[in-house]
VOSELUM-215102 format. One line per field, with one value per residue: residue number from 1; residue in three letters; y, z, x of N, C-alpha, C in turn. Coordinates in steps of 0.001 Angstrom, whole numbers. Example, Ala and Ser with C-alpha at 12.3 -4.5 7.8 and 13.67 -1.06 7.14 Angstrom:
2
num = [1,2]
residuo = [ALA,SER]
n_y = [-5690,-2250]
n_z = [7800,7080]
n_x = [13190,12850]
ca_y = [-4500,-1060]
ca_z = [7800,7140]
ca_x = [12300,13670]
c_y = [-3300,30]
c_z = [7800,7870]
c_x = [13200,12900]
% end
This chain:
299
num = [1,2,3,4,5,6,7,8,9,10,11,12,13,14,15,16,17,18,19,20,21,22,23,24,25,26,27,28,29,30,31,32,33,34,35,36,37,38,39,40,41,42,43,44,45,46,47,48,49,50,51,52,53,54,55,56,57,58,59,60,61,62,63,64,65,66,67,68,69,70,71,72,73,74,75,76,77,78,79,80,81,82,83,84,85,86,87,88,89,90,91,92,93,94,95,96,97,98,99,100,101,102,103,104,105,106,107,108,109,110,111,112,113,114,115,116,117,118,119,120,121,122,123,124,125,126,127,128,129,130,131,132,133,134,135,136,137,138,139,140,141,142,143,144,145,146,147,148,149,150,151,152,153,154,155,156,157,158,159,160,161,162,163,164,165,166,167,168,169,170,171,172,173,174,175,176,177,178,179,180,181,182,183,184,185,186,187,188,189,190,191,192,193,194,195,196,197,198,199,200,201,202,203,204,205,206,207,208,209,210,211,212,213,214,215,216,217,218,219,220,221,222,223,224,225,226,227,228,229,230,231,232,233,234,235,236,237,238,239,240,241,242,243,244,245,246,247,248,249,250,251,252,253,254,255,256,257,258,259,260,261,262,263,264,265,266,267,268,269,270,271,272,273,274,275,276,277,278,279,280,281,282,283,284,285,286,287,288,289,290,291,292,293,294,295,296,297,298,299]
residuo = [UNK,UNK,UNK,UNK,UNK,UNK,UNK,UNK,UNK,UNK,UNK,UNK,UNK,UNK,UNK,UNK,UNK,UNK,UNK,UNK,UNK,UNK,UNK,UNK,UNK,UNK,UNK,UNK,UNK,UNK,UNK,UNK,UNK,UNK,UNK,UNK,UNK,UNK,UNK,UNK,UNK,UNK,UNK,UNK,UNK,UNK,UNK,UNK,UNK,UNK,UNK,UNK,UNK,UNK,UNK,UNK,UNK,UNK,UNK,UNK,UNK,UNK,UNK,UNK,UNK,UNK,UNK,UNK,UNK,UNK,UNK,UNK,UNK,UNK,UNK,UNK,UNK,UNK,UNK,UNK,UNK,UNK,UNK,UNK,UNK,UNK,UNK,UNK,UNK,UNK,UNK,UNK,UNK,UNK,UNK,UNK,UNK,UNK,UNK,UNK,UNK,UNK,UNK,UNK,UNK,UNK,UNK,UNK,UNK,UNK,UNK,UNK,UNK,UNK,UNK,UNK,UNK,UNK,UNK,UNK,UNK,UNK,UNK,UNK,UNK,UNK,UNK,UNK,UNK,UNK,UNK,UNK,UNK,UNK,UNK,UNK,UNK,UNK,UNK,UNK,UNK,UNK,UNK,UNK,UNK,UNK,UNK,UNK,UNK,UNK,UNK,UNK,UNK,UNK,UNK,UNK,UNK,UNK,UNK,UNK,UNK,UNK,UNK,UNK,UNK,UNK,UNK,UNK,UNK,UNK,UNK,UNK,UNK,UNK,UNK,UNK,UNK,UNK,UNK,UNK,UNK,UNK,UNK,UNK,UNK,UNK,UNK,UNK,UNK,UNK,UNK,UNK,UNK,UNK,UNK,UNK,UNK,UNK,UNK,UNK,UNK,UNK,UNK,UNK,UNK,UNK,UNK,UNK,UNK,UNK,UNK,UNK,UNK,UNK,UNK,UNK,UNK,UNK,UNK,UNK,UNK,UNK,UNK,UNK,UNK,UNK,UNK,UNK,UNK,UNK,UNK,UNK,UNK,UNK,UNK,UNK,UNK,UNK,UNK,UNK,UNK,UNK,UNK,UNK,UNK,UNK,UNK,UNK,UNK,UNK,UNK,UNK,UNK,UNK,UNK,UNK,UNK,UNK,UNK,UNK,UNK,UNK,UNK,UNK,UNK,UNK,UNK,UNK,UNK,UNK,UNK,UNK,UNK,UNK,UNK,UNK,UNK,UNK,UNK,UNK,UNK,UNK,UNK,UNK,UNK,UNK,UNK,UNK,UNK,UNK,UNK,UNK,UNK,UNK,UNK,UNK,UNK,UNK,UNK]
n_y = [98666,95424,92763,90937,90144,87016,85417,83845,82537,80762,78820,77726,74402,71387,69410,69932,72272,74511,76061,79200,80949,84232,87060,89968,93396,96719,98973,97325,98142,99828,101067,101115,98638,96789,93940,91361,88924,85855,83879,80674,78598,79939,82010,84052,85531,86621,89182,90864,93075,94949,95343,96559,98829,100101,100541,102197,104334,105140,105338,105125,104691,102508,98969,96044,92970,89722,86858,83227,81184,78383,75292,76137,77634,78673,77852,75372,72196,70997,68543,67413,67338,68326,70619,72584,75115,77987,79066,78015,79268,81910,82047,81433,83883,85643,85033,85713,88632,89262,88951,90859,93336,95807,99386,100676,99015,97554,95532,93449,91156,88437,86605,83755,84862,87210,86271,85416,87971,89027,87396,88181,91006,91285,90563,92117,91412,89989,89478,91445,93398,96007,97456,96487,98951,99722,97795,95686,93807,91418,90485,88776,87829,87558,85831,83088,81907,78730,77269,78337,77554,74832,74785,75516,73352,71288,71404,71693,70314,68913,68863,68263,67699,69035,69835,72154,75683,77282,75411,74746,77297,77666,75654,76697,78949,77952,77346,79760,81853,83678,85558,87754,89998,89484,90142,87969,87933,88967,86960,84760,85639,85720,83072,81807,81577,79698,77058,74235,72131,68743,66713,64193,63805,64173,66771,67801,69809,70735,71906,74299,73772,71878,68921,67893,70040,69769,68081,69024,70993,69729,68652,70328,71216,72204,72911,73235,75313,77283,77714,78710,81160,82493,83045,84484,86816,87828,88453,90261,92314,93399,94685,97433,98690,100948,100006,98580,97020,95034,94078,91707,92331,90289,88314,84972,84227,86300,87908,90737,91246,90457,92163,94619,94332,94254,96756,98165,97314,96667,97674,99172,98977,100450,100254,99018,98145,96052,95872,93170,91228,88445,86209,86253,89800,90721,92689,93778,95182,98639,100325,98798,98681,101361,101958,100490,101449,104252,103990,102873,104500,107151,109899]
n_z = [51366,50384,50724,52498,55971,57358,59183,61751,62843,65230,64549,65691,65374,64748,65040,66713,66003,63652,62006,60553,57973,57406,55341,55922,55245,55291,58064,60983,63260,62540,62631,60701,58698,55688,54517,52306,50437,48735,45748,44946,44472,44947,46694,49407,48415,45933,46052,46146,44454,44573,47398,47980,46524,47746,50357,49817,48913,51179,53273,56697,57719,57337,57174,55408,55085,54058,54028,53750,52941,54794,53897,51760,50423,52959,55087,57349,56234,56359,58589,58252,55280,54618,55776,54073,53343,52922,55465,57351,56590,56960,59816,60464,59599,61357,63630,62942,62633,65185,66445,65043,65617,64323,63904,61882,59243,56108,53354,50768,48374,46252,44143,45765,48069,47966,48573,51163,52317,51898,53587,56091,56143,55812,58048,60596,63325,63924,65798,64969,65268,64475,62275,58767,56653,53959,51074,48679,46052,44055,41035,41643,43046,44584,42646,40986,37910,36640,34765,34842,37337,36850,35006,36566,38333,36774,36814,39419,42163,40714,41138,40056,38577,38243,36558,36679,37737,35556,33845,35461,35605,32927,32752,34549,33278,31226,32466,33533,31806,31465,33361,32058,30116,30871,31364,30671,32728,34859,35073,35793,38269,39675,39788,41190,44047,43933,43869,45464,46847,45802,47495,47255,46986,44470,43495,42069,41466,42827,42798,45376,46991,49015,47582,48396,48525,46427,47071,48742,46970,44747,45590,45241,43749,41192,42564,45309,44876,44009,46504,48030,46647,47217,49895,49910,48546,50509,52552,51171,50792,53309,53728,54759,54224,52203,48868,46242,43176,41257,37924,35426,32076,30328,31971,32976,35318,36801,35720,33665,34190,36799,38016,37505,39095,41538,41748,41984,44366,47916,49179,46994,44886,43442,40137,38628,35679,33659,30424,28237,30177,32028,34362,36916,37588,38339,39750,38967,36790,35966,35831,37245,39770,40415,40491,42805,44796,44866,45646,48186,49698,49157,50407]
n_x = [197133,197609,197037,194629,193771,193479,190878,188982,185758,183882,181129,178031,176590,174712,176518,178701,179941,181501,184304,184243,185864,187053,188000,189689,189740,191196,190699,190951,189577,187590,184289,182396,181339,181603,180094,180867,179610,179967,179052,177568,179466,181739,184257,185586,187733,186952,186346,188544,189480,187355,187198,189714,189487,187299,188433,190536,189220,187643,189498,190660,188270,186813,185966,186266,184735,185056,183554,184341,181943,180580,182013,183500,186476,188703,187147,185613,184486,181049,179903,177368,175925,173435,173241,174085,172614,170601,169358,171134,173523,172877,172582,175165,176271,175114,176412,178983,178633,177921,180358,181839,180709,179755,179160,177988,176502,176768,175831,176860,175902,176638,174610,173979,175021,173551,170944,171305,171648,169093,167540,168701,168418,165656,164301,163402,163297,165527,168564,170601,173665,173447,170910,170890,172129,172716,172155,173398,172383,173631,172803,170742,167513,164153,163009,164272,165401,164305,165595,168176,169003,169082,171201,173328,173397,174260,177120,177847,179509,181295,184447,186872,190192,193357,196326,197695,197501,196715,195414,193210,192026,191342,189267,187480,186727,185182,182688,182054,182052,179975,180424,181337,183502,187117,190467,193281,195044,193511,191524,193098,193965,191560,191006,192874,192448,190469,191291,192758,195334,195195,195981,197022,199682,200556,200803,198816,195830,192531,189160,188183,185881,183526,182434,180005,178268,176528,174479,172319,171548,170584,168411,166383,163266,160939,158606,159545,161168,159294,157935,159952,160443,158053,158393,160737,159935,158331,160093,161784,160031,159964,162298,164152,166525,168405,168569,170518,170219,172146,172701,173547,173264,172613,171812,170832,169665,168430,165795,164736,162117,161779,163577,162254,160044,161285,162186,159887,158586,158712,161883,162238,164359,167241,168483,171398,172763,174692,176183,176871,177375,176583,175315,177485,178054,181483,182716,185198,185737,186081,183712,181780,182906,182875,180171,179263,180920,180251,177445,177681,179436,178965,177058]
ca_y = [97178,94610,91431,90861,89241,85804,85324,82721,82646,79432,78800,76474,73545,70126,68357,70298,73622,74591,77335,79984,81907,85500,87904,91374,94425,97978,99238,96332,98896,100686,100709,100919,97378,96264,92455,90917,87433,85261,83060,79307,77769,80825,82218,85471,86401,87175,90663,91548,94299,95860,95641,97460,100151,100714,100988,103315,105580,105531,105496,104327,104726,101365,97629,95231,91659,88840,85470,81997,80452,77081,74387,76811,78413,78288,77360,73953,71561,70561,67077,67062,68168,68862,71956,73556,75719,79424,79301,77818,80361,83146,81839,81697,85330,86332,84714,86601,89996,89529,89002,92046,94436,97087,100393,100840,97774,97465,94175,93175,89651,88037,85471,83058,85914,88197,85599,85462,89282,89307,86778,88981,92441,91250,90140,93144,90846,89240,90083,92109,94477,97205,97057,96745,100326,99721,96458,95423,92430,91195,89494,87827,88377,86413,84839,82590,81179,77360,76863,78809,76669,73531,74917,75372,72025,70399,71365,71748,69140,68324,69643,68069,67441,69843,69730,73511,76667,77647,74349,74988,78594,77436,74925,77526,79874,77190,77382,80990,82916,84607,86714,88894,90114,89651,89865,86660,88121,89089,85604,83892,86061,85308,81593,81249,81134,78674,75738,73742,70882,67585,66124,62850,63745,64303,68180,68193,70747,70556,73128,74479,73537,70535,68382,67596,71066,69437,67230,69799,71829,68798,68304,71417,70899,73449,73170,73853,76680,78247,78042,79664,82440,83302,83449,85566,88036,88296,88997,91385,93438,93961,95346,98921,99133,101439,98824,98630,95861,95016,92973,91491,92612,89054,87185,83987,83916,87378,88452,92020,91334,90339,93428,95657,94151,94604,98332,98776,96994,96547,98748,99883,98937,101150,99252,99174,97053,96139,95301,92129,90456,87592,85795,87450,90785,90302,93884,94054,96314,99939,100869,98082,99102,102682,101912,100003,102412,105472,103619,102519,105420,108582,110229]
ca_z = [51856,49107,51216,53663,57025,57441,60525,61878,63921,65507,64409,66332,64510,65512,65000,67507,65521,62505,61827,59259,57734,56733,54943,56385,54545,55935,59464,61810,64365,61910,63012,59445,58041,54517,54328,50984,50475,47398,45194,45474,44421,44996,48020,49750,47714,44845,46216,46358,43776,45119,48817,47933,46006,48826,51467,49208,48875,52509,54341,57886,58338,56770,57233,54484,55539,52964,54516,53010,53434,55125,52795,50746,50742,54177,56093,57527,55574,57286,58769,57721,54105,54498,56361,53107,52910,53291,56854,58175,56267,57661,61154,60587,59421,62628,64598,62515,62912,66673,66648,64411,66318,63491,64280,60596,58549,54698,52871,49385,48225,44873,44003,47083,49123,48060,49206,52615,52637,51917,54830,57202,56142,55688,59306,61595,64636,64107,66732,64301,66139,63866,61015,57567,56231,52633,50627,47244,45588,42736,40023,42335,43642,44963,41590,40259,36836,36932,33806,35310,38454,36244,34398,37725,38918,35879,37136,40857,42759,39921,41525,39041,38989,37377,36678,36901,37976,34262,33439,36309,35147,31758,33031,35265,32274,30355,33142,34084,30851,31666,34203,31226,29722,31719,30712,31073,34126,35739,35251,36609,39643,40248,39703,42104,45357,43626,43893,46609,46519,45843,48682,47005,46824,42999,43086,41296,42124,42655,43246,46810,47816,49367,46529,48991,48277,45369,47570,49084,45800,43759,46197,44797,42766,40841,43678,46447,44381,44110,47834,48387,45988,47940,51176,49599,48313,51762,53108,50375,50974,54659,53802,54926,53781,50852,48143,44864,42425,40095,37005,34170,31087,29675,33021,32802,36607,37132,34532,33644,34718,38238,38348,37530,40254,42720,41738,42295,45693,49064,49298,45664,44591,42263,39183,37848,34745,32866,29206,27924,31363,32499,35791,37586,37528,39348,40431,38656,35686,36757,35922,38299,41072,40755,40855,44183,45745,44978,46402,49602,50323,48999,51203]
ca_x = [196949,197503,196587,193721,194048,192546,190428,187983,184795,183270,179740,177399,175775,174282,177718,179710,180338,182457,184897,184069,186944,186694,189048,189333,190508,190985,191057,190208,188871,186531,182892,181657,181656,180900,180243,180744,179380,180102,178056,177307,180651,182922,184869,185603,188749,186317,186116,189779,189613,186396,187563,190748,189051,186495,189282,191310,188322,187192,190589,190705,186976,186124,186488,185529,184956,184640,183582,184181,180778,180883,182193,184222,187711,189411,186237,185380,183280,180024,179722,176138,175891,172168,173431,174509,171369,170580,169137,172398,174468,172365,172859,176617,176535,174714,177562,180076,178282,178072,181882,182486,180137,179784,178287,177257,176502,176396,175907,176826,175786,176485,173931,173712,175321,172476,169834,171619,171425,167598,167173,169075,167889,164218,163730,163804,163408,166807,169483,171774,174206,172731,170216,171585,171949,172683,172214,173683,172063,174269,172290,169751,166276,163279,162684,165455,164833,164534,166544,169495,169337,169445,172550,174333,173349,175103,178529,178117,179965,182477,185599,187889,191609,194064,197775,198290,196523,196185,194442,192048,191419,190725,188122,186468,186190,184177,181393,181821,182250,178921,180864,181637,185019,188165,191804,193853,195621,192361,190907,194015,194023,190301,191033,193922,191946,189467,191809,193470,196076,194432,196359,197369,201114,200822,200969,197615,194936,191179,188403,188224,184700,183112,181544,178695,177277,175540,173452,171191,171073,169952,167069,165545,162274,160191,157582,160218,161724,158215,157645,161118,160167,156932,159031,161757,159222,157816,161326,162167,159031,160191,163618,164196,167806,168498,169034,171040,170139,173061,172292,174184,172233,172267,171670,169783,169036,167603,165221,164357,160804,161939,164234,161327,159281,162107,162304,158536,158045,159682,162792,162317,165819,167792,169048,172565,172823,176045,176089,177894,177652,175395,175369,177193,179235,182590,183251,186641,185640,185919,182318,181151,183455,182443,178697,179090,181585,179372,176267,177944,180200,178423,175927]
c_y = [96235,93166,91671,90021,88214,85480,84219,83054,81200,79507,77615,75743,72264,69142,68967,71736,73465,76009,77975,81061,83180,86392,89297,92412,95709,98063,98282,96935,99682,100203,100474,99644,97100,94794,92092,89470,86941,84452,81558,78567,78687,80934,83638,86283,86931,88694,91413,92984,95284,96326,96706,98847,100890,101293,102214,104593,106102,105767,104526,104177,103434,99997,96793,93768,90683,87415,84349,81226,79047,76142,74942,77401,77751,77805,75895,73472,71019,69053,66564,67959,68674,70246,72979,74265,77165,79650,79093,78871,81574,83131,82089,83242,86172,86198,85620,88133,90295,89655,90366,93324,95748,98068,100872,99643,97878,96046,94186,91628,89335,86670,84852,84129,86958,87550,85685,86928,89630,88731,87631,90391,92435,90727,91047,92615,90140,90102,90660,93188,95839,96740,97232,98144,100358,98255,96434,94065,92257,90049,88386,88562,87199,85370,84423,81647,79696,76829,77299,77791,75234,73637,74768,74056,71046,70375,71405,70372,68418,69068,69352,67802,68110,69793,71100,74499,77096,76694,74538,76311,78482,76633,75795,78519,79207,77429,78760,82184,83989,85753,87893,89059,90272,89453,88562,86866,88261,87777,84712,84252,85696,83716,81011,80763,80065,77323,75404,72456,69707,66676,64584,62743,64062,65716,68646,69085,70253,71779,73098,73899,72050,69979,68075,68815,70800,68752,67937,70649,70901,68305,69267,70892,72222,73869,73775,75185,77745,78571,78998,81070,83218,83792,84632,86955,88756,89092,90261,92621,94100,94611,96867,99490,99837,100298,99206,97239,95899,93775,92967,91477,91345,87865,86234,83588,85006,88071,90017,92316,91257,91683,94552,95568,94507,96096,98948,98425,96839,97821,99641,100071,99902,100105,99805,98018,97229,95275,94200,91191,89740,87428,85405,88492,90473,91540,94036,95123,97666,100453,100044,98481,100479,102769,101563,100974,103680,105145,103493,103683,106914,108691,110357]
c_z = [50716,49516,52433,54725,57025,58954,60545,63028,64031,65376,64950,65248,65317,65684,65877,67099,64246,62476,60452,59145,57151,56546,55345,55773,55408,57292,60345,62991,63827,62331,61763,58792,56899,54404,52995,50856,49016,46965,45527,45490,44531,46421,48104,49008,46294,44836,46441,45656,44335,46521,48822,47505,47091,49943,50933,49209,50249,53628,55505,58470,58011,57026,56266,54776,54475,53425,53393,53652,53783,53886,51656,51345,52009,55348,56200,56590,56623,57449,58144,56479,53798,55051,55320,52503,53501,54784,57678,57840,56927,59145,61449,60463,60697,63655,64287,62890,64387,67074,66177,65124,65494,64138,63061,59761,57077,54219,51311,49145,46689,44995,45331,48183,49242,48780,50732,53140,52815,53147,56093,57230,56146,56882,60400,63009,64884,64953,65945,65264,65726,62670,59795,56950,54686,52085,49125,46921,44129,41948,40736,42965,44038,43952,40815,39241,36971,35962,34168,36476,37962,35711,35518,38226,38020,36212,38598,41380,41937,40168,40788,39600,37823,37663,36918,37182,36601,33702,34163,35930,33903,31889,33696,34276,31494,31107,33667,33148,30936,32604,33312,30867,30824,30944,31323,32493,35154,36163,36009,38032,40382,40501,40837,43428,45214,43658,45165,46119,46658,47003,48460,46768,45373,42638,42309,42262,41965,43092,44800,47652,48029,48287,47076,48907,47266,45894,47928,47816,44864,44312,45807,43645,42355,41932,44947,46127,44381,45488,48359,47836,46694,49284,50957,49237,49613,52565,52499,50689,52428,54740,53888,54425,52424,50024,46644,44335,41285,39202,35789,33086,30331,30685,32740,34174,37091,35983,34752,34403,36263,38734,38405,38793,41582,42907,42185,43745,46728,49185,48033,45157,43406,41429,38605,36969,33909,31531,28975,29080,31639,33933,36197,37485,38677,40077,40272,37659,36538,36882,37012,39635,41414,41143,42265,45144,45924,45852,47856,50346,50170,49835,50453]
c_x = [196658,196988,195671,194235,193035,192242,189292,186998,184150,181771,179094,176683,175478,175482,178902,180390,181312,183069,184586,185143,186383,188001,188661,190212,190206,191287,190227,189416,187706,185146,182000,182240,180862,181144,179954,180596,179183,178942,178275,178649,181954,183503,185213,186767,188139,186251,187347,189810,188660,186789,188673,190353,188132,187397,190094,190481,187932,188238,190368,189363,186206,186806,185658,185807,184213,184663,183762,183102,181138,180972,183024,185532,188411,188513,186060,184325,182296,179999,178533,175899,174542,172156,173745,173271,171383,170353,170388,173467,174123,172679,174387,177044,176168,175868,178651,179836,178393,179570,182422,181974,180275,178877,177474,177506,176054,176645,175878,176869,175738,175689,173386,173987,174205,171266,170034,171319,169937,167032,167450,168438,166330,163561,164123,163913,164719,167700,170694,172333,173592,171975,171131,171142,171799,172889,172372,173317,172645,173630,171515,168559,165392,162953,163928,164985,165288,165615,167983,169936,169685,170863,173539,174399,174209,176616,178745,178489,181158,183675,186850,189299,192450,195582,198446,197152,195911,195185,193075,191238,190742,189272,187015,185883,184997,182763,181121,182063,181203,179259,181282,183176,185974,189462,192289,194340,194559,191698,191841,194083,192675,190266,191914,193431,190841,189940,192644,194249,195121,194718,196751,198908,201506,201134,199764,196748,193434,190428,188328,187112,184394,182141,180151,177736,176246,174396,172183,170632,170216,168586,166020,164479,161639,159144,158349,160766,160577,157844,158736,160880,159076,157582,159939,161050,158778,158884,161653,161278,159272,161556,163481,165469,167719,169157,169410,171002,171100,172681,173153,173056,171717,172079,170519,169118,168137,167107,164960,162996,160928,162543,163325,160431,160004,162266,160950,158026,159192,160577,162975,163713,166075,168497,170360,172763,174056,175883,177158,178194,176439,175455,176694,178264,180239,183133,184806,186663,185406,184537,181492,181584,182817,180987,178489,179684,180725,178064,176597,178582,179766,177228,174579]
% end
């Protein structure tokens, strides 16, 4: 299977609802579902390489589902930009999981997708079809360094105008070189789903996401970040899923100090760290794919 199927689920909101797109790999009838959720400005096709590797290894027993979180990719943009926040995303994922009805549920979240995973896995009272069995947190934890959040805020919302995919890929590399080494072909493939036609008849491209994502993000203050940190630790400590923490060894968002705390408390995450990578590993390199596949699919 070289291409996933594109599907939609209708998620309720205060403005009449919105469609969330998700990309599905593997056997659509499989009860074992791995949900892979992307970072703040990314989209579900980030996981193409990993999803194919998981399905090849597991055969017909697995379904890999990669949503485009609201405001990104093929999903609707929200009418109220204040909805671009973790509680809304978590509610959307509950709607998706209700539609998928997995019998075994694993979750992999990169950065923002990991925070959504902590919210879902850390509240046993939520009406999940089944509890999260295994949880992969990719370069994120309850403590997010303020400097890193400021760095992200500098480019968030600047969706640009590009004359070609290569020009867009080059611009994306400037802000995402911390993802670590990639070949030119790998980076171009990662960049292709990151753009959409500008729609002015010029043939120009722009980044896929709603620029209004920046509004809620820029409302963050050190004080509100500290409040979120306390809540996230509370949720993390309630997680019962077996947990793998993936870290880029030179990450500016997830410090080694936070990683050690995550290994010592709550689900006592196992750590997989990758040299020469910052925020965040992309699961294209063979060693990264192997670490995740072994964790999710080995008994």
